[in-house]
ZAMARGU-4260 file (C-alpha; in steps of 0.2 Angstrom, whole numbers, plus 5000, padded with zeros to 4 digits):
<rodrens>
0) 5000/5000/5000 | 5015/5012/5004 | 5023/5008/4987 | 5006/5012/4979 | 5007/5029/4987
5) 5025/5031/4981 | 5020/5028/4964 | 5006/5041/4965 | 5018/5054/4971 | 5029/5053/4955
10) 5047/5051/4952 | 5052/5070/4951 | 5050/5073/4970 | 5066/5076/4979 | 5074/5060/4987
15) 5076/5070/5003 | 5058/5074/5006 | 5052/5056/5001 | 5054/5048/5018 | 5045/5062/5027
20) 5031/5061/5014 | 5031/5042/5017 | 5030/5044/5036 | 5016/5056/5034 | 5006/5045/5022
25) 5009/5030/5033 | 5002/5040/5048 | 4987/5045/5037 | 4984/5027/5031 | 4985/5021/5049
30) 4973/5035/5055 | 4961/5030/5041 | 4962/5011/5045 | 4959/5015/5063 | 4944/5026/5058
35) 4937/5012/5047 | 4940/5000/5062 | 4931/5011/5074 | 4916/5014/5061 | 4915/4995/5057
40) 4915/4992/5076 | 4901/5004/5079 | 4892/4997/5064 | 4894/4979/5071 | 4887/4985/5088
45) 4872/4992/5080 | 4870/4977/5069 | 4871/4966/5085 | 4858/4976/5094 | 4847/4976/5079
50) 4849/4957/5077 | 4845/4955/5095 | 4829/4965/5095 | 4824/4956/5079 | 4827/4939/5087
55) 4817/4944/5103 | 4803/4951/5092 | 4803/4934/5082 | 4802/4924/5098 | 4788/4935/5105
60) 4779/4933/5088 | 4781/4914/5088 | 4775/4914/5106 | 4760/4924/5101 | 4757/4914/5086
65) 4757/4898/5097 | 4745/4907/5109 | 4733/4912/5095 | 4734/4895/5088 | 4730/4887/5104
70) 4716/4900/5107 | 4709/4896/5090 | 4709/4877/5094 | 4699/4882/5110 | 4687/4892/5100
75) 4685/4877/5089 | 4682/4866/5104 | 4669/4878/5111 | 4660/4878/5094 | 4659/4859/5094
80) 4653/4860/5112 | 4639/4872/5107 | 4634/4861/5092 | 4633/4847/5104 | 4622/4858/5115
85) 4611/4862/5100 | 4609/4844/5096 | 4605/4840/5114 | 4592/4854/5116 | 4584/4848/5100
90) 4583/4831/5107 | 4576/4838/5124 | 4563/4848/5115 | 4557/4832/5106 | 4557/4823/5123
95) 4547/4837/5130 | 4534/4835/5116 | 4533/4816/5118 | 4531/4819/5137 | 4517/4830/5133
100) 4508/4818/5122 | 4511/4804/5135 | 4504/4815/5148 | 4489/4819/5137 | 4487/4800/5135
105) 4488/4798/5154 | 4474/4811/5156 | 4463/4802/5145 | 4466/4785/5154 | 4463/4795/5171
110) 4446/4801/5164 | 4441/4783/5160 | 4447/4778/5178 | 4436/4792/5185 | 4421/4785/5175
115) 4424/4767/5181 | 4426/4773/5199 | 4409/4782/5198 | 4402/4766/5192 | 4410/4757/5207
120) 4402/4770/5218 | 4385/4768/5211 | 4386/4749/5213 | 4392/4751/5231 | 4377/4762/5233
125) 4366/4749/5226 | 4373/4736/5238 | 4371/4748/5253 | 4352/4749/5248 | 4351/4731/5246
130) 4359/4727/5263 | 4348/4740/5272 | 4333/4732/5265 | 4339/4715/5269 | 4342/4721/5287
135) 4324/4727/5288 | 4317/4710/5281 | 4328/4701/5293 | 4323/4711/5307 | 4304/4709/5303
140) 4307/4690/5301 | 4316/4690/5318 | 4300/4698/5327 | 4288/4686/5318 | 4299/4672/5324
145) 4298/4677/5342 | 4280/4679/5341 | 4279/4661/5334 | 4287/4655/5350 | 4295/4638/5351
150) 4291/4634/5333 | 4299/4650/5326 | 4315/4649/5336 | 4325/4641/5322 | 4319/4653/5310
155) 4323/4668/5322 | 4341/4661/5323 | 4342/4662/5303 | 4334/4679/5303 | 4347/4686/5316
160) 4361/4679/5306 | 4355/4686/5290 | 4353/4703/5299 | 4370/4703/5305 | 4377/4698/5288
165) 4367/4712/5280 | 4374/4724/5292 | 4392/4719/5288 | 4388/4720/5269 | 4381/4737/5272
170) 4397/4743/5282 | 4408/4736/5268 | 4398/4745/5255 | 4399/4761/5264 | 4418/4758/5266
175) 4419/4755/5247 | 4410/4771/5244 | 4421/4781/5255 | 4437/4774/5247 | 4430/4777/5230
180) 4425/4795/5235 | 4443/4798/5241 | 4451/4790/5225 | 4439/4800/5215 | 4445/4816/5224
185) 4463/4812/5221 | 4461/4807/5203 | 4451/4823/5199 | 4465/4832/5207 | 4478/4823/5196
190) 4467/4825/5181 | 4467/4844/5184 | 4486/4844/5185 | 4488/4835/5168 | 4474/4844/5159
195) 4479/4850/5142 | 4466/4864/5137 | 4469/4878/5125 | 4475/4894/5134 | 4487/4896/5149
200) 4472/4897/5161 | 4466/4880/5155 | 4483/4872/5157 | 4487/4860/5171 | 4502/4862/5182
205) 4511/4848/5174 | 4508/4855/5157 | 4514/4872/5163 | 4530/4864/5170 | 4533/4856/5154
210) 4530/4872/5145 | 4543/4881/5156 | 4555/4867/5153 | 4552/4868/5134 | 4554/4887/5135
215) 4570/4886/5145 | 4577/4873/5133 | 4572/4884/5118 | 4582/4898/5126 | 4597/4887/5129
220) 4596/4882/5111 | 4595/4900/5105 | 4609/4906/5116 | 4620/4891/5109 | 4615/4896/5091
225) 4620/4914/5094 | 4636/4909/5103 | 4640/4897/5089 | 4639/4912/5076 | 4650/4923/5087
230) 4663/4909/5089 | 4662/4906/5070 | 4666/4924/5067 | 4679/4924/5081 | 4687/4909/5073
235) 4688/4918/5056 | 4696/4933/5063 | 4709/4923/5073 | 4713/4913/5058 | 4716/4930/5049
240) 4727/4936/5064 | 4736/4919/5064 | 4740/4921/5045 | 4746/4939/5048 | 4757/4933/5062
245) 4765/4920/5051 | 4768/4932/5038 | 4776/4944/5051 | 4786/4929/5056 | 4792/4926/5038
250) 4796/4945/5037 | 4806/4944/5053 | 4815/4929/5047 | 4820/4938/5031 | 4825/4953/5042
255) 4835/4942/5053 | 4844/4935/5038 | 4848/4952/5032 | 4854/4958/5049 | 4865/4943/5049
260) 4873/4948/5033 | 4875/4966/5039 | 4883/4959/5055 | 4894/4947/5045 | 4900/4961/5034
265) 4905/4972/5049 | 4914/4958/5057 | 4923/4954/5041 | 4928/4973/5040 | 4935/4972/5057
270) 4944/4956/5054 | 4952/4963/5038 | 4957/4979/5047 | 4965/4968/5060 | 4974/4957/5048
275) 4982/4972/5038 | 4996/4974/5051 | 4990/4990/5058 | 4986/4989/5077 | 4969/4994/5082
280) 4959/4993/5099 | 4955/4975/5095 | 4973/4970/5093 | 4978/4967/5111 | 4963/4955/5114
285) 4967/4945/5097 | 4984/4942/5103 | 4979/4938/5121 | 4966/4925/5114 | 4979/4917/5103
290) 4991/4916/5117 | 4979/4908/5129 | 4973/4896/5115 | 4991/4890/5113 | 4993/4888/5132
295) 4977/4878/5134 | 4983/4867/5119 | 5000/4864/5128 | 4992/4860/5144 | 4980/4847/5136
300) 4995/4839/5127 | 5005/4839/5142 | 4991/4829/5151 | 4991/4816/5137 | 5010/4814/5138
305) 5009/4812/5158 | 4995/4800/5156 | 4982/4810/5165 | 4971/4810/5150 | 4968/4801/5133
310) 4963/4808/5116 | 4946/4799/5119 | 4944/4808/5135 | 4948/4825/5128 | 4936/4822/5113
315) 4922/4814/5124 | 4905/4820/5117 | 4894/4809/5128 | 4887/4824/5138 | 4879/4817/5153
320) 4865/4829/5159 | 4866/4835/5178 | 4849/4830/5185 | 4838/4845/5191 | 4849/4858/5182
325) 4841/4873/5174 | 4848/4879/5163 | 4854/4862/5159 | 4871/4857/5164 | 4882/4842/5158
330) 4897/4832/5163 | 4911/4824/5152 | 4926/4814/5155 | 4937/4829/5154 | 4928/4841/5167
335) 4940/4837/5181 | 4955/4840/5170 | 4948/4856/5164 | 4944/4862/5182 | 4963/4859/5187
340) 4971/4866/5171 | 4960/4879/5163 | 4958/4892/5177 | 4977/4897/5177 | 4975/4903/5159
345) 4957/4909/5159 | 4959/4919/5175 | 4975/4927/5170 | 4967/4933/5153 | 4954/4943/5164
350) 4968/4954/5170 | 4974/4961/5153 | 4960/4974/5154 | 4945/4979/5164 | 4935/4978/5148
355) 4937/4959/5147 | 4921/4950/5152 | 4926/4932/5151 | 4939/4920/5144 | 4934/4902/5142
360) 4940/4887/5133 | 4926/4877/5124 | 4926/4861/5114 | 4920/4861/5096 | 4902/4859/5101
365) 4902/4874/5112 | 4903/4865/5128 | 4910/4875/5143 | 4918/4862/5155 | 4924/4876/5167
370) 4921/4894/5166 | 4929/4909/5175 | 4928/4907/5194 | 4915/4921/5196 | 4903/4912/5184
375) 4906/4894/5192 | 4893/4896/5206 | 4882/4881/5211 | 4865/4883/5204 | 4850/4888/5215
380) 4835/4877/5214 | 4821/4886/5205 | 4830/4902/5202 | 4833/4902/5183 | 4837/4920/5181
385) 4851/4919/5194 | 4858/4903/5187 | 4859/4910/5169 | 4869/4924/5175 | 4880/4916/5188
390) 4881/4897/5185 | 4888/4897/5167 | 4899/4882/5168 | 4896/4864/5162 | 4884/4871/5149
395) 4883/4870/5130 | 4882/4887/5121 | 4878/4881/5103 | 4870/4898/5098 | 4877/4907/5082
400) 4891/4915/5091 | 4896/4900/5102 | 4897/4888/5088 | 4906/4899/5076 | 4919/4902/5090
405) 4920/4884/5094 | 4922/4878/5076 | 4933/4892/5069 | 4950/4885/5063 | 4956/4902/5056
410) 4970/4911/5066 | 4956/4921/5074 | 4938/4925/5073 | 4931/4942/5078 | 4912/4943/5082
415) 4900/4956/5089 | 4885/4948/5098 | 4872/4952/5111 | 4875/4941/5127 | 4860/4935/5137
420) 4863/4939/5156 | 4846/4932/5161 | 4830/4941/5167 | 4828/4950/5150 | 4845/4959/5152
425) 4857/4959/5137 | 4875/4966/5135 | 4882/4969/5118 | 4901/4965/5117 | 4914/4959/5105
430) 4922/4942/5106 | 4938/4935/5098 | 4941/4916/5096 | 4956/4907/5093 | 4957/4888/5088
435) 4964/4875/5101 | 4973/4861/5092 | 4977/4846/5102 | 4988/4831/5094 | 4985/4839/5077
440) 4966/4838/5079 | 4955/4854/5082 | 4948/4852/5099 | 4938/4868/5100 | 4942/4887/5103
445) 4947/4900/5116 | 4933/4913/5118 | 4939/4930/5124 | 4924/4943/5126 | 4927/4961/5129
450) 4916/4977/5130 | 4916/4991/5117
</rodrens>
């Protein structure tokens, strides 16, 4: 680039002035590059913020879409229930009509019973009259037998027996009449209750009750019909809302992709500036990450040479879930080794600048065996927000930034991202990652994050 500047100056310039001009051009170039780096950094920060907001909005839209879908399903279930109510009420109305017809038939039978009872009462009255007359005849026969003296004694006994029997018949007939009269009264009352005549005044109590039931069932049916119409309209509106939310989600996905491209361009600019040989504000962190990655690699290879670990141990991907952890934590065969070896490198990296937020070694899947000491707090049961912010070890960070850093095999990767601190709190920062190679195999990456 300096030779290009020399060619633009021309060959006629005095040789004594050229070094000064070169120094001035170099200073200008460095200033321009640093300005580009600053602007790229600012652009990356804004892109990360925008991407984070779009991501939050997308997740909120997805949650809302799920809620609307669930609500639409509930509305559909309510509509089906209302249809079932309508069918049941129609059946109930038919049952009421059949009950009314049955009651009317009973009323006719009751009228026949009343007539029969009256015939029984008339017959009992006739029996009473006959019994009374029989008693009088028997009484007269008994008197005549007594007048006949000894000759009429046997006839008198018969006459007395007839008189007693007639008395009993008369009493029985009167009892029948009394019972028939009582039955007649009750049946007349029942007939009044089930009477079915035109006009409300002529309706019996039973028919009025049936009419009330029928009216109530009719109101239920009308209400179910009205509610069904409302639910149908609501279902259509919710379907439209759901469609719009899906369209919004698609637009947000498109915006996310565009913001991703925007963020990637800013990161590439920052990387390009960092690779051009001119020191920027990111250079110390890049060098620190590369140095820490080399130290982690040396420690792991040393552990294999001394027999403290095997290649299979270091590349163990059988992550064992920690029961009850939230967010989920996992264990592997190399966690104990990481707890012993990594802190000496990771904690030292925190001291290079107050801007450094964390320094961690992760495997190629984004698994953090051990974090910086301040983030290796035991989880609190039921406190997800606190755990998210303070218990970040034994976890897998396989988001965009985490996986990119873990799987990067270039000398370094510089990214801008928004870190989730839990409880809806986010911090925008930069992160430089350098690859960790053990035994000629890419083990993972050293992630060093720092504030703007």
